[in-house]
C-alpha positions as CSV (number, residue, x, y, z in Angstrom):
1,M,12.8,-11.0,2.7
2,T,13.8,-9.6,6.1
3,Y,12.0,-6.6,7.7
4,E,14.4,-4.0,9.1
5,V,13.3,-1.7,11.9
6,K,14.2,1.9,11.2
7,D,15.7,4.1,13.9
8,G,13.0,5.4,16.3
9,E,10.5,2.7,15.3
10,M,8.9,0.1,17.6
11,S,8.8,-3.5,16.4
12,V,5.8,-5.7,17.2
13,M,5.9,-9.5,16.3
14,V,3.0,-11.8,16.8
15,F,3.3,-15.6,16.5
16,V,0.7,-18.3,16.6
17,N,1.3,-20.4,19.8
18,T,2.1,-23.9,18.5
19,H,2.3,-25.2,22.1
20,K,-1.2,-24.1,23.1
21,D,-2.3,-27.7,23.5
22,K,0.1,-28.2,26.5
23,H,-2.0,-25.9,28.8
24,P,-5.7,-25.0,28.5
25,K,-5.1,-21.4,29.6
26,A,-2.1,-20.8,27.2
27,P,-2.4,-17.8,24.9
28,S,-3.4,-18.4,21.3
29,H,-0.6,-16.1,20.1
30,N,2.8,-15.0,21.5
31,V,3.9,-11.4,21.3
32,V,7.4,-9.8,21.3
33,I,7.7,-6.0,21.3
34,K,11.0,-4.2,20.9
35,L,11.2,-0.4,21.6
36,P,13.7,2.0,20.0
37,D,15.8,2.1,23.2
38,G,16.4,-1.7,22.9
39,S,14.1,-2.8,25.7
40,E,12.0,-5.8,25.0
41,F,8.5,-6.9,26.2
42,K,7.0,-10.4,25.8
43,G,3.5,-11.6,26.4
44,G,0.4,-13.3,25.0
45,L,-2.8,-12.8,23.2
46,W,-6.0,-14.7,23.7
47,T,-8.8,-15.1,21.1
48,Y,-12.3,-14.0,22.3
49,T,-15.7,-13.7,20.7
50,S,-18.1,-10.9,21.5
51,E,-21.7,-10.5,20.3
52,K,-21.0,-6.8,19.4
53,A,-17.4,-7.0,18.3
54,G,-17.2,-10.5,16.8
55,K,-13.7,-12.2,17.1
56,F,-10.9,-10.2,18.7
57,L,-7.6,-10.6,20.5
58,S,-6.9,-9.3,24.0
59,G,-3.7,-9.8,26.0
60,S,-0.9,-8.5,28.1
61,V,2.9,-8.0,27.9
62,R,5.6,-7.5,30.5
63,K,9.2,-6.3,30.3
64,D,11.6,-9.1,29.5
65,D,14.3,-9.0,32.2
66,G,16.2,-11.9,30.6
67,E,14.8,-14.4,33.1
68,W,11.5,-15.2,31.5
69,K,9.8,-17.7,33.8
70,T,6.4,-19.3,33.9
71,R,4.4,-19.0,37.0
72,N,4.1,-22.7,37.6
73,R,7.8,-23.4,37.9
74,E,8.7,-24.3,41.5
75,S,11.5,-21.8,41.7
76,N,9.2,-18.9,40.8
77,R,6.3,-19.6,43.2
78,E,4.7,-16.6,45.0
79,P,4.8,-17.0,48.8
80,N,1.0,-17.7,49.0
81,E,0.9,-20.2,46.2
82,I,0.9,-23.9,46.7
83,A,1.7,-26.8,44.3
84,I,-0.4,-29.9,44.3
85,D,0.7,-32.9,42.4
86,F,-1.8,-35.6,41.5
């Protein structure tokens, strides 16, 4: 069964990150948000535990410009970042 987004609705998809073991700071879940105007946002959610709230998810998303890059790729380094290979 396929879910169809109705006109004017926003679509939010959350997936378990199956590649989390490749990086210790990787999100536990990946997020894709599609707005009614067709724009798309991607991001991640991390699992936290709080004494008051118990387990919860917190995360961030950013607009997908079609060139989704990770921060640690050499071609996408910020001017003040350095890469150290061991």
